[in-house]
N, C-alpha and C positions, 0 to 999 in steps of 0.2 A: 249706486256705486258704478254700475256699468255705464249709465248715461253720463256720469261725471267723467269717467275715463275716455269715453268715446269723443268727448269734446276736444281732448288734447291729442288724440291719436291722429296720425296723418291718414288722409284718404288715399284711395288707389291712384287717383290722378296725380297726386303729389309724388308718389313713388315712380310713376311712369315718366314724369317730367324731369326727375332728378338725373342729371347726366352721370353721376357717380354710381347710382344704383341701377342704371340701365342694363348692365350685363346680368344682373341678378333678378330682373323684373319677373321672369316666369316663376322663380322660386319664392320671391318675397310677396307675390300677390296671391299665394295660396290662401283660401278663406280660413283654414284652421289656424293660421298664424295670427290672425287678427280677431277671431271670435273668442269671446270670453264665456266659458261655461265651467262646470266643476272639473271636468277632465283636463281641459287645457290650462286652467288656472293652477291646479295641483301639479301638473307636469311642469309648468313654467316655474313655479316656486321651487320644485325639486332641482330643476336645471340651474336656476339662479343660485341656489344655496350651494350646489356642488361646484359650480364654476367660480363662485365668489372666492374660493381659496386658491385659485390659480395665481401664481405670482405675477406681479407687474400689471401692465395695462392690458393684458390679454383676457381679462375676466369677461368683459362684455362681448368680445369676439367669440369666446368659448360658449357663452350663453346663447348667442345668436346662432352659432353652428348647432348646438344642442336643440334649440327650438326648431330649426329647419329639419334636422334629422328626425326628431320625435313628433313634429307637427303640433307643437304647443304654442301658447300665446307668446309671441316674440317680444312685445314691449314689456310685459310683466317679467319675463325671464331676465331681460337686461336690467330692469329696475331692481330686482331682488339682489343682484350682485353688489349693490351699494351697501350691504350690511358690513362689508369689509371696507375700512377707511383708515386713515392714519392713526386713529385712536383705538381701533379694535384689531388691527392686523397683528400687532405684537402679542397681545394676550392669546389670540387664536393660534398663532404659530407656536407659542410656548406650550399651549395645551396639546397641539398636534405632536410636538416633540415629546412631551410626556407620555402621550398615548402610544407613540411609536416605540419609545424606550420600554414601556410595559409590554407591548406586543412582541417585540424582538427579544425580550428577556434580558436586556442590558441592565445591570445593577449599578453601573457607575452613575454618579451624580451628573449634574449639568457640566459640560466641558466648557470652560471659559475660553473665549477667543484669545489669541496671543496679543500681548500689548504692542502697540505700534511703536516702532523704533525708526525714526527718520534717518539715523546714521547708517543703519544696515538694512536698506530697503529690500535687497534680494533675499536675505535670511528671513525677514518678516513675511515676504510674499510666499516663500516656501512653507513657513509655519502656518500661514493663513490657509493655504491649499490643503495641508494635512488636517487642519481643524475642520474645514468645510467637508472633506471626505468622511471624517469621523461622524459628523453631525448629519450628513446627507441621508444615510439609510434610515435611521429612526424617524427623521423629519418627513421623508417621503412616504414611508409606510403610515405614519401618524396622520399626514395630510389626507391620504386616501381613505383611511378609516373615518376620520372626522368629517370629511366632505360627504362620504356615503351615508354616515349616520345623520348628518344635518339634512341631507336630501330626503332620506326616508322619513324622518320626523316631520319635515316641512310638508311633504306630500300627504302624510296621514293627518296632520293638523289642518291643512287646507281643506281636505275632504271632510273632516269632522266639522269644521267651522261652517262650511257650505251647507252641510246637512242640518246643523242647528239652525242656520238662517232659514232654510226651506221649511223646516218644521214650524218655526215661529211664524212664517208667512202663511202657511196653511192654517194655523190656529187663528191668526188675525182675520183671515178671509172667512173662516167658519163662524167666528164670533160676529162678524159684520152681517153675515147672512141670517143669523139667528135672531 
């Protein structure tokens, strides 16, 4: 697996030669950002799962910043953010909203957005702002709880999977020696 990934990862010279990455060269060339071991992989999965719920196109930037801060595998952290896509983002945000409603103790059901009225755009805009403010608190809290939970589960699952792989490799080597 590591050999397969290394074929597709850029080397240090590619990063040094890229004019867009030149200002970040000293940070991006840190060896721990490119080394793949159980610590960096588990941290990268956690960072990617957490940052995957950031709205909009900022997910990969968030994962890259987390990878730089925590010195975990940068490409893997950015790759893991792809679990959110146009097919999964709506169910994830609905789940986060439900979790947020439960955490904040709101007993109201889902608040439907106001119907669009082209005739009175100003009134619709005001109603939409009121709706967004009502939804923002439970959604924000739910996103933090869901992102933290996914990150913790991803970290633990990656560490466990790596451990299972190592034990199987040890047993294969022991069997070959016998």
